[in-house]
C-alpha positions as CSV (number, residue, x, y, z in Angstrom):
1,I,3.4,8.0,86.6
2,E,0.8,5.4,85.8
3,Q,-1.2,8.0,83.9
4,A,1.8,9.1,81.9
5,I,2.7,5.5,81.0
6,M,-0.6,3.8,80.5
7,V,-2.8,6.6,79.2
8,E,-0.6,9.3,77.7
9,R,2.1,6.8,76.6
10,D,4.7,9.4,77.5
11,E,7.7,7.6,78.8
12,A,9.8,10.8,79.2
13,K,7.1,12.4,81.4
14,A,6.9,9.3,83.5
15,K,10.7,9.2,84.0
16,A,10.6,12.9,85.0
17,L,8.1,12.1,87.7
18,V,10.3,9.5,89.4
19,T,11.8,10.7,92.7
20,D,14.9,9.6,94.5
21,K,12.8,8.1,97.2
22,M,11.0,5.9,94.6
23,L,14.3,4.7,93.3
24,R,15.4,3.8,96.9
25,I,12.3,1.7,97.7
26,G,11.4,0.5,94.2
27,I,13.2,-1.9,91.9
28,V,13.6,-1.1,88.3
29,G,15.5,-2.7,85.5
30,T,15.9,-6.1,83.8
31,T,14.9,-9.4,85.4
32,H,18.6,-9.9,86.2
33,D,18.6,-6.5,88.0
34,L,15.5,-7.6,89.9
35,I,17.0,-10.9,90.9
36,A,20.2,-9.2,92.2
37,R,18.2,-6.6,94.2
38,L,15.9,-9.2,95.6
39,E,18.8,-11.4,96.6
40,G,20.1,-8.5,98.7
41,L,16.7,-8.0,100.3
42,V,16.4,-11.8,101.0
43,A,19.8,-11.6,102.7
44,L,18.5,-8.9,104.9
45,G,15.5,-11.1,105.9
46,V,12.8,-10.1,103.5
47,R,10.4,-13.0,102.9
48,H,7.5,-11.4,101.0
49,I,7.4,-8.9,98.1
50,S,4.6,-7.1,96.4
51,L,4.6,-6.2,92.7
52,G,2.5,-3.4,91.6
53,P,2.0,-0.5,89.1
54,P,3.6,1.1,87.4
55,L,5.1,-2.0,85.6
56,G,6.2,0.0,82.6
57,P,4.6,0.6,79.2
58,E,3.9,-3.2,78.8
59,P,2.6,-4.5,82.1
60,L,1.7,-7.9,80.8
61,A,5.2,-8.4,79.4
62,A,6.7,-7.4,82.7
63,I,4.5,-9.8,84.7
64,E,5.3,-12.6,82.2
65,A,9.1,-11.9,82.6
66,V,8.9,-12.0,86.4
67,G,7.0,-15.3,86.2
68,R,9.4,-16.8,83.6
69,D,12.8,-15.5,84.9
70,V,12.5,-14.3,88.5
71,L,10.1,-16.6,90.4
72,P,11.8,-19.8,89.3
73,H,15.1,-18.3,90.6
74,F,13.6,-18.1,94.1
75,R,11.2,-21.1,94.0
76,G,12.1,-23.9,96.4
77,K,15.1,-22.1,98.0
78,D,15.1,-22.5,101.7
79,R,16.2,-19.1,103.0
């Protein structure tokens, strides 16, 4: 998937490589989608997450969006 996105710039190919299992354990979507999914995981007791590739066709933009929109949502919350 990373090869298809980062090297080949073939989003359709990358999407075709995504499996149902990946969708169950991964989180995809907007920052609002990410916050909603993480809220559910936090409610289940999750205290640490890891972000990693593939982060989409614009990894830097994805990282910036998480830093701007997602991290502040959870920062300082006593869970």
